[in-house]
C-alpha positions in Angstrom: 43.4 105.4 159.6 43.8 108.9 160.2 47.5 109.2 158.8 49.1 111.5 156.5 52.3 109.4 156.5 50.6 106.5 154.7 50.0 108.6 151.7 52.4 110.2 151.5 54.2 107.3 150.5 52.0 106.4 148.3 51.2 110.4 146.7 54.2 112.1 147.9 51.6 114.6 149.9 52.4 115.9 153.2 49.5 118.0 154.2 50.4 117.7 157.9 53.0 121.1 157.3 51.2 123.0 155.2 49.1 121.2 151.9 52.1 120.9 149.5 55.1 121.3 151.6 56.4 117.9 151.3 60.3 119.0 152.8 60.6 121.7 154.9 62.0 124.5 152.0 63.7 127.7 152.9 60.7 129.9 154.1 61.9 133.1 152.6 62.2 131.0 148.8 61.0 132.6 146.6 61.5 130.0 143.7 57.7 130.2 142.3 57.0 133.1 143.6 55.9 134.0 139.8 55.7 137.2 138.2 57.3 140.4 139.4 54.4 143.6 139.4 56.2 144.6 135.9 56.0 141.5 134.4 52.2 141.2 135.4 51.1 144.6 135.4 48.4 145.0 132.9 46.4 141.7 134.3 46.8 143.5 138.3 45.6 146.5 136.9 42.9 145.0 135.7 41.9 143.1 138.4 42.7 145.7 141.1 40.9 148.9 139.2 38.3 150.6 141.2 39.3 148.1 144.5 39.8 148.7 148.2 42.3 146.3 149.1 42.3 147.2 153.1 41.0 144.9 155.4 38.0 146.8 155.8 36.6 146.6 153.3 34.2 143.7 152.0 33.4 142.7 148.2 29.7 143.1 147.4 28.0 140.1 147.3 24.1 139.9 147.8 23.5 136.2 147.5 25.6 134.4 150.6 23.3 134.6 154.1 25.8 137.3 156.8 26.5 135.0 159.8 26.7 132.0 157.8 24.3 129.2 156.8 21.4 128.5 159.4 24.1 125.4 161.3 21.8 122.8 163.4 24.8 120.5 165.8 24.5 116.8 164.9 23.3 115.5 168.4 24.9 111.6 167.4 28.5 112.9 167.9 30.0 112.2 171.0 32.8 114.2 172.1 35.5 114.1 174.8 35.5 116.1 178.0 37.7 119.5 176.8 37.5 118.3 173.0 39.0 121.2 171.1 37.9 121.3 167.2 35.5 120.8 163.9 32.4 119.7 164.8 29.2 118.0 163.3 26.2 119.5 161.9 23.6 120.0 159.5 23.8 123.7 157.5 21.2 124.9 155.2 22.7 126.1 151.7 24.2 128.3 150.7 22.1 130.1 148.2 19.1 129.6 146.8 19.6 129.4 143.0 23.2 127.2 142.1 26.1 129.5 141.7 28.9 128.3 140.0 33.1 129.2 141.1 35.7 128.9 138.7 38.1 126.9 141.2 41.9 126.0 140.1 42.9 122.8 141.1 45.9 120.8 140.9 46.0 117.1 139.2 46.0 113.7 142.0 45.9 110.3 141.9 43.3 109.8 144.3 40.9 112.9 143.9 41.0 111.4 140.1 38.5 113.4 138.1 37.3 116.1 140.6 34.0 116.5 139.1 33.3 112.7 139.2 34.2 112.8 142.2 31.8 111.3 145.5 32.9 114.3 147.6 32.5 116.7 145.3 29.1 115.5 144.6 27.7 114.8 148.0 29.5 118.5 148.4 27.5 120.4 145.4 24.3 119.1 147.2 25.4 120.0 150.0 26.3 123.6 149.4 24.6 124.2 145.9 27.1 125.4 144.7 28.3 124.0 141.1 32.3 124.0 140.6 34.0 124.3 137.1 37.0 122.6 137.9 40.4 123.6 135.9 43.1 121.3 136.4 46.6 122.2 136.7 49.4 119.4 137.1 50.2 118.6 140.2 54.2 119.3 142.2 56.7 122.6 140.7 54.5 122.1 137.6 51.5 123.6 138.9 53.0 126.9 139.4 54.2 127.4 135.9 50.6 127.0 134.9 49.3 128.9 137.7 51.8 132.1 136.4 50.5 131.5 132.6 47.4 132.4 133.5 47.8 135.0 135.6 50.1 136.5 132.4 47.4 135.9 130.1 44.9 137.4 132.3 43.2 134.0 132.3 42.0 134.7 136.1 39.9 131.9 138.2 37.6 132.7 140.8 40.2 130.3 143.6 42.9 128.5 143.6 42.6 125.8 145.8 45.9 123.9 146.9 48.5 125.5 144.3 49.4 126.8 147.8 50.8 130.8 147.6 53.9 130.9 149.7 53.3 133.7 152.1 55.4 136.2 149.8 53.6 135.4 146.8 50.4 136.1 149.1 51.6 139.7 150.1 52.8 140.1 146.4 49.7 139.3 145.1 47.1 141.2 147.6 49.3 144.1 147.5 48.6 144.4 143.7 44.5 143.7 143.7 44.7 140.2 142.6 44.1 138.2 146.2 40.8 139.4 147.3 41.6 140.2 151.6 38.9 138.0 153.4 39.5 139.2 157.2 35.6 141.2 157.1 34.4 138.2 154.9 36.0 135.8 157.3 34.7 138.0 160.3 30.9 138.6 158.1 29.6 135.6 156.6 31.6 131.8 158.0 31.1 129.9 160.3 33.6 127.3 161.2 36.4 129.8 160.2 36.2 131.8 162.9 35.8 128.2 165.4 39.7 128.0 164.3 41.2 131.1 165.2 38.9 130.7 168.3 40.8 127.8 169.2 43.8 128.4 167.7 44.1 131.9 169.1 47.7 132.7 167.4 45.7 131.2 164.3 44.6 134.5 162.5 47.7 136.5 163.5 50.2 134.1 161.3 47.8 134.0 158.5 47.8 137.8 158.8 50.4 139.3 156.0 52.7 142.8 156.9 50.1 145.0 155.1 47.6 143.7 158.0 45.6 142.3 155.3 44.6 137.6 155.3 44.6 136.8 151.7 44.1 132.8 152.4 42.2 130.3 154.2 43.5 128.4 156.5 44.0 125.0 156.7 44.6 123.7 160.4 46.2 119.6 160.8 47.6 120.2 164.2 50.0 116.4 163.8 51.1 115.5 167.3 53.9 112.9 165.6 54.4 115.6 162.8 56.0 118.2 165.4 58.8 116.0 165.5 58.8 113.7 162.2 61.5 115.0 160.6 64.3 113.9 163.2 62.5 110.6 164.0 65.2 108.2 164.0 64.1 103.6 164.0 66.1 101.2 165.2 64.5 97.5 165.3 64.2 96.9 169.0 64.4 92.4 168.5 68.2 92.9 167.6 69.0 95.2 170.7 67.3 92.5 172.9 69.3 89.9 171.2 72.6 91.5 171.7 71.5 92.5 175.8 71.7 96.4 174.9 70.0 98.8 175.9 68.5 101.7 174.0 71.2 104.6 173.3 71.2 108.1 175.1 74.2 109.5 174.0 76.5 109.6 171.3 78.9 106.8 172.1 76.3 104.1 173.0 75.3 105.2 169.6 77.4 104.2 167.9 78.4 101.1 170.1 75.2 99.9 169.1 75.4 100.6 165.7 78.9 98.6 165.9 77.2 95.5 167.2 74.4 95.7 164.9 77.6 95.1 162.3 79.7 92.7 164.2 78.0 90.3 166.2 75.2 89.2 163.5 71.9 89.8 165.1 69.6 88.1 162.7 71.5 85.0 163.3 72.1 83.7 159.8 76.1 83.9 160.1 76.4 86.5 157.5 77.7 90.1 157.7 74.5 91.2 155.5 73.6 93.4 158.7 73.3 97.3 157.3 73.3 98.9 160.6 72.5 102.5 160.0 71.0 103.5 156.2 68.4 106.5 155.9 67.3 108.0 152.4 68.2 111.4 150.3 64.5 112.2 151.1 65.3 112.3 154.8 68.6 114.5 155.9 70.2 113.6 158.9 71.0 116.4 160.1 68.2 117.5 161.5 68.5 113.7 164.3 72.1 114.4 164.7 73.3 117.8 165.1 70.5 117.7 167.1 73.0 116.4 170.1 75.3 119.5 169.8 72.4 122.2 168.9 69.1 123.4 168.1 68.7 122.3 164.4 65.5 121.8 162.9 66.3 121.9 160.1 66.3 122.9 155.5 66.4 126.3 155.8 68.2 125.4 158.8 66.7 128.6 160.2 66.7 129.6 164.1 66.2 132.7 167.2 68.4 133.3 169.1 67.9 135.9 171.6 65.4 137.5 169.0 68.0 137.3 166.4 67.8 135.0 163.2 70.5 132.8 162.7 71.6 130.1 160.9 72.9 126.6 161.6 75.5 125.5 159.1 78.0 127.3 160.1 78.4 127.0 163.5 80.8 124.8 165.7 78.3 122.5 166.7 78.0 122.1 162.6 81.1 120.8 162.5 81.2 119.0 165.8 77.9 116.6 164.0 79.8 116.3 160.4 82.7 114.9 162.8 80.3 112.3 164.5 78.7 111.3 161.4 82.2 110.5 159.1 83.1 108.9 162.0 80.2 106.7 161.5 80.9 106.6 158.0 84.6 105.4 157.9 83.0 102.7 160.2 81.0 101.2 157.9 77.5 102.2 160.5 76.3 104.6 157.9 75.6 103.5 154.4 76.6 105.4 151.7 73.6 104.9 149.6 71.9 107.2 152.1 72.4 110.4 150.6 71.7 109.1 146.7 68.8 106.4 147.1 65.7 107.9 147.0 61.8 106.1 148.9 61.4 103.2 147.3 64.8 102.0 147.6 65.2 102.1 151.2 61.8 99.8 151.4 63.7 97.5 149.9 66.4 97.2 152.1 63.8 97.4 155.0 61.3 95.0 153.4 64.2 92.2 152.6 62.6 88.8 152.6 63.7 86.6 155.0 66.1 88.0 157.9 65.9 91.5 158.9 69.0 93.9 157.5 68.1 96.4 158.7 69.0 98.1 162.0 68.0 101.5 162.2 66.5 104.2 160.1 66.2 108.3 160.0 63.1 107.9 158.7 59.5 110.3 159.2 57.4 107.1 160.1 57.4 103.3 158.9 55.9 103.1 156.0 59.0 105.8 155.0 61.1 102.3 154.8 59.0 99.0 155.2 55.8 98.0 154.0 52.8 99.0 156.0 50.3 96.8 157.1 48.2 97.3 159.2 46.1 93.8 159.3 49.3 92.1 160.1 49.8 92.0 164.1 53.6 90.3 163.8 54.2 93.0 160.6 57.7 93.6 160.8 57.7 97.3 161.0 56.1 97.1 164.6 58.9 96.1 165.8 61.1 99.6 164.9 60.8 101.7 167.8 62.0 105.9 168.4 65.3 106.4 169.6 65.6 110.1 171.8 68.2 112.4 170.4 71.3 111.5 171.9 72.6 113.8 174.9 75.9 115.2 173.1 79.3 116.8 174.5 77.9 119.1 177.1 75.1 115.8 178.7 72.4 118.4 176.7 70.0 116.6 173.4 67.6 119.8 171.6 65.3 117.6 170.5 62.9 119.6 167.7 59.6 120.3 167.6 57.6 122.2 165.4 55.6 124.5 166.9 53.8 126.5 164.1 53.0 123.5 161.7 49.6 123.2 162.9 48.2 126.0 161.3 48.8 127.4 157.5 48.2 129.3 154.5 48.1 130.1 151.1 45.7 126.3 150.0 43.1 129.0 149.1 42.8 132.6 147.7 40.3 133.9 146.5 40.5 136.2 143.4 39.3 139.3 142.1 37.8 137.9 139.0 34.7 136.4 141.3 31.8 138.0 141.6 30.3 136.0 144.9 33.2 136.3 146.6 31.3 135.7 150.1 30.1 132.6 148.6 33.7 131.1 147.6 34.5 132.2 151.3 31.4 130.3 152.6 32.1 127.2 150.6 35.5 127.5 151.5 34.5 127.2 155.6 32.1 124.5 155.3 34.9 122.4 154.7 35.8 122.2 158.2 32.8 121.0 159.4 33.0 117.8 160.5 31.0 115.3 159.0 32.9 117.1 155.4 36.2 116.4 156.8 35.4 113.1 157.2 33.4 112.3 153.7 36.5 114.3 152.3 39.0 112.4 154.3 37.5 108.6 154.0 34.5 108.6 152.0 31.0 107.8 152.6 29.3 108.2 156.6 28.6 103.9 157.4 31.4 103.2 154.8 34.6 104.8 154.6 34.2 105.8 158.5 31.4 106.2 161.2 31.1 107.2 164.4 32.1 106.5 167.7 30.2 105.0 169.5 29.6 105.7 173.8 32.7 104.3 175.0 35.3 103.1 172.5 38.3 104.9 173.8 40.9 107.3 171.2 44.4 107.6 170.4 44.8 110.2 173.6 43.0 107.3 175.7 39.9 109.6 175.7 36.6 108.7 174.1 36.7 108.5 170.8 34.7 110.7 168.0 35.3 108.4 164.9 36.8 105.6 163.2 38.0 104.3 159.7 36.0 101.1 158.3 37.9 97.9 157.1 41.7 99.6 155.0 42.3 103.6 154.3 42.4 105.5 152.7 39.4 104.8 150.6 39.1 103.8 146.9 40.7 106.3 144.3 37.6 109.2 143.6 35.7 109.0 146.4 37.5 111.5 148.5 39.3 114.3 147.9 42.8 112.7 148.8 43.8 114.9 152.0 42.4 117.9 149.6 41.1 120.8 149.6 40.4 122.7 153.0 40.4 120.8 156.8 40.3 121.3 160.4 42.0 118.6 161.8 43.0 119.6 165.3 45.3 117.2 167.2 41.9 116.0 169.9 40.2 115.5 166.1 43.6 113.2 165.1 43.3 111.7 168.4 40.3 111.1 168.5 39.6 108.3 166.2 39.2 104.4 167.9 42.2 102.9 169.0 41.2 99.1 168.8 43.7 96.9 170.1 42.6 93.8 168.2 42.8 95.5 165.0 45.6 98.3 165.0 46.9 101.1 163.1 50.0 102.6 163.0 48.4 105.7 164.2 48.4 104.9 168.3 52.1 103.9 168.3 53.5 106.2 166.4 51.5 109.1 168.7 52.8 107.0 171.7 56.7 106.9 170.6 56.6 110.3 169.4 55.4 111.3 173.2 58.3 108.8 175.1 61.1 110.3 172.3 61.4 113.2 171.6 58.2 115.4 173.5 59.5 115.4 176.8 62.5 117.3 176.1 61.5 119.7 173.0 63.2 122.5 172.8 61.5 125.7 173.6 58.7 127.7 171.7 61.1 130.9 171.6 64.2 129.5 169.7 61.9 128.2 166.4 61.3 131.0 163.7 57.8 131.6 162.9 56.1 132.0 159.4 57.1 135.1 157.9 56.0 137.5 155.6 58.7 139.0 152.8 58.0 141.8 150.6 58.8 141.6 146.4 62.2 143.1 146.7 62.7 140.7 150.1 61.7 137.5 148.1 63.3 138.2 144.3 66.5 138.9 147.2 66.0 135.7 148.8 64.8 133.6 145.8 68.5 133.3 144.5 70.3 133.3 147.9 67.9 130.5 149.2 68.4 128.0 146.7 72.5 128.7 146.1 73.0 127.9 149.7 70.7 124.8 150.2 72.4 123.1 147.7 75.8 124.2 148.6 74.7 122.9 152.5 73.3 120.1 151.5 76.4 118.9 148.8 78.7 119.8 151.4 77.0 117.3 154.4 77.7 114.5 151.6 81.3 115.7 151.2 82.2 116.2 154.2 80.4 113.1 156.2 81.5 110.8 153.3 85.1 111.9 153.5 85.7 113.8 150.4 86.3 116.4 152.4 88.2 116.1 155.7 86.1 117.6 158.5 89.0 117.8 160.8 91.5 120.1 158.7 90.9 123.6 159.9 91.8 124.7 156.0 88.8 122.7 154.6 86.4 124.0 156.9 87.5 127.3 156.7 86.6 127.1 153.2 83.2 125.8 153.5 82.3 128.5 155.4 83.8 131.3 154.0 81.8 130.5 150.5 78.5 130.1 152.2 80.2 134.4 153.5 80.9 134.5 150.0 77.3 133.1 148.6 75.4 135.6 150.5 75.0 134.4 154.4 74.9 137.7 156.1 72.5 138.7 153.4 70.2 136.0 153.4 70.3 136.7 157.7 69.7 140.4 157.2 66.6 140.1 155.0 64.5 137.5 157.3 65.4 139.7 160.3 63.9 142.5 158.6 60.7 140.2 157.7 60.9 139.2 161.3 60.6 142.5 163.1 58.0 144.0 160.5 56.1 140.8 161.4 56.2 140.0 165.1 58.5 143.4 166.6 
């Protein structure tokens, strides 16, 4: 099954937003940007001495073949008409004599031992490139270890899945630590140039403000991920039993929750129903504020006619808080939504016996219930997506992530690398279709197979591939969605949709398309990825963290009635505090970064 979310539930990895980005963080957050130029001076100077950092320079690498390895298409694979995405091919080895690269990667349960991993062994045989793996702790601890390595001068050839921010890429690239990849991509790759052709915006998004590309792309064009942070789910059997339609307005949504609370929809004679519940990991503002305004969620940055702005200090935000507080005061919104984690929420969704959860604001079904694809009567199948309700102006503003398909930062080559073109070709080979499938689902004809003629994909077209048995494969047989990938929308929707063995991927696509896609906001209001220079990153680091914490804390206080949202003095104190914390400066820095990149 092609699903990021099942992995998210078990490993808390969310590469559909870019590898390692578990929630929409402040795009300019400099936390973890690492060493300043002064602190990192000695090692950076050593790395960049005599080097040409311009995008027109190509590091010398006599072992790599220009134009990429000889590539022969695999004729057995069937592609639907108009297919855009990775292609299956057999490639010649990258080097005649084995080359070893030192690569730093995060620890991962699914990968297990990187050196002994099944895909690692297959890929080494395919490329003739051996890897000396250096594993660091995953999560937030990874950057701490990386910073220490950089400070000591102990840098590898490649950092993979450490996920450097745009600000870090620009900082370390300008100081000579990271190798510009522009010419290396142009002269040595096959698949990366395919990505740039298939996704015309990709090259520009990856290019920093100094004109250089410092990381290889990671492509995960996940349709349903584009609205995942606002999806609301409702238990359809209760609506049917109560004779109620899917709510389309705020008033109708409130009425449904009241009926769930008061009319015993599970029929057990107890008032045990929980009308609406979420978790601290699934923000409520991304759904409810969208009835009043465009609100993409944290970091709450938007574009208004080319001007950067924030959403959390606007009158519409206050109206959203007022509505959520109204639900809470009536016992329709569970207080635990602001404190409990996903495991606690799933215990409510998995309640033995009669179901008790009416609605929930979560990413997907596995966020609040056990996801058993093998059971056609599993409870999760009865929860359907709720469109964003129309607000006071009769409109709704469903969010859509237009920039989530292509991200950078997952693969950088350092000045320590003696064979940078080989490193880039090693990365490039991971975008080939068979490599993608093996890294994602294990061995061919064991964990997956190519689709047969006539088999239909999720989008109703000829399918390309299908998993065999239960996904994911056992630990140690795949790369746990790490490494690199080119998972286009057509590739993802090219998974066989077998009505006799249904998975959640097809209904997730259909629910997202039906509930949110048609009314999605225009791309012009979404702030694209920015590249902050060192000074800007330093300025926004503390600002972003301070503002984020205050906005989240204030939201819960207003909704739970600890602060009175109807009190003008309380609202004035909230907005004034945001201003004193530096909201105007924060907006101004992002405006300048936006103009430097896109104007």
